[in-house]
C-alpha positions as YAML, in Angstrom:
chain: A
units: angstrom
residues:
- id: 1
  name: MET
  ca: [-5.77, 3.16, -9.59]
- id: 2
  name: SER
  ca: [-3.24, 3.90, -6.91]
- id: 3
  name: ILE
  ca: [-0.07, 5.92, -7.11]
- id: 4
  name: LEU
  ca: [3.32, 4.20, -6.90]
- id: 5
  name: ARG
  ca: [5.95, 6.30, -5.22]
- id: 6
  name: PRO
  ca: [9.74, 5.86, -5.19]
- id: 7
  name: GLY
  ca: [10.57, 2.98, -2.87]
- id: 8
  name: ASP
  ca: [7.21, 1.25, -3.36]
- id: 9
  name: ASP
  ca: [8.83, -1.43, -5.53]
- id: 10
  name: LYS
  ca: [9.90, -3.36, -2.42]
- id: 11
  name: PHE
  ca: [6.19, -3.93, -1.69]
- id: 12
  name: HIS
  ca: [5.14, -4.88, -5.25]
- id: 13
  name: TYR
  ca: [5.70, -7.65, -7.76]
- id: 14
  name: SER
  ca: [6.13, -6.65, -11.40]
- id: 15
  name: ASP
  ca: [2.39, -7.14, -12.00]
- id: 16
  name: GLY
  ca: [1.59, -4.57, -9.29]
- id: 17
  name: SER
  ca: [0.34, -7.05, -6.69]
- id: 18
  name: HIS
  ca: [1.57, -6.78, -3.11]
- id: 19
  name: LYS
  ca: [4.29, -8.96, -1.65]
- id: 20
  name: TRP
  ca: [3.16, -10.74, 1.52]
- id: 21
  name: ILE
  ca: [6.43, -12.63, 1.99]
- id: 22
  name: PRO
  ca: [9.35, -10.63, 3.42]
- id: 23
  name: PRO
  ca: [12.21, -9.93, 1.00]
- id: 24
  name: ASN
  ca: [14.70, -11.58, 3.35]
- id: 25
  name: PRO
  ca: [14.12, -14.95, 5.12]
- id: 26
  name: ASP
  ca: [15.50, -13.45, 8.35]
- id: 27
  name: TYR
  ca: [12.99, -10.58, 8.25]
- id: 28
  name: ASP
  ca: [10.25, -10.83, 10.90]
- id: 29
  name: GLN
  ca: [6.95, -11.77, 9.20]
- id: 30
  name: GLU
  ca: [4.84, -9.77, 11.67]
- id: 31
  name: VAL
  ca: [6.92, -6.65, 11.06]
- id: 32
  name: TRP
  ca: [6.63, -7.15, 7.29]
- id: 33
  name: ASP
  ca: [2.85, -7.66, 7.55]
- id: 34
  name: GLU
  ca: [2.53, -4.36, 9.41]
- id: 35
  name: GLU
  ca: [4.69, -2.53, 6.87]
- id: 36
  name: VAL
  ca: [2.58, -3.89, 4.00]
- id: 37
  name: ARG
  ca: [-0.62, -2.94, 5.87]
- id: 38
  name: GLN
  ca: [0.61, 0.64, 6.32]
- id: 39
  name: HIS
  ca: [1.76, 0.74, 2.70]
- id: 40
  name: LYS
  ca: [-1.71, -0.35, 1.53]
- id: 41
  name: LEU
  ca: [-3.32, 2.32, 3.71]
- id: 42
  name: ALA
  ca: [-1.10, 4.90, 2.02]
- id: 43
  name: HIS
  ca: [-2.50, 3.71, -1.34]
- id: 44
  name: LEU
  ca: [-6.03, 4.25, -0.06]
- id: 45
  name: LYS
  ca: [-5.17, 7.69, 1.26]
- id: 46
  name: ASN
  ca: [-3.92, 8.66, -2.20]
- id: 47
  name: GLU
  ca: [-7.09, 7.32, -3.86]
- id: 48
  name: ARG
  ca: [-9.58, 9.40, -1.91]
- id: 49
  name: PRO
  ca: [-11.31, 12.07, -3.95]
- id: 50
  name: LYS
  ca: [-10.00, 15.59, -3.56]
- id: 51
  name: VAL
  ca: [-13.48, 17.13, -3.71]
- id: 52
  name: ARG
  ca: [-16.00, 17.17, -0.92]
- id: 53
  name: ILE
  ca: [-19.30, 15.50, -1.72]
- id: 54
  name: GLN
  ca: [-22.32, 16.99, -0.01]
- id: 55
  name: ARG
  ca: [-25.38, 14.87, 0.58]
- id: 56
  name: LEU
  ca: [-28.70, 16.45, -0.22]
- id: 57
  name: VAL
  ca: [-31.31, 15.78, 2.43]
...
């Protein structure tokens, strides 16, 4: 499960899914796509484990 931060609501519907359509019809779709992509990467960054896993060889 990811962490929602203040301001994340502009990227999410009420069910938690991501919005792929810009909030304003005049908003550039390519810019919005990049913002959503970066937002999703921030989710992944927050989901990474905080402990280091060592592989036994």
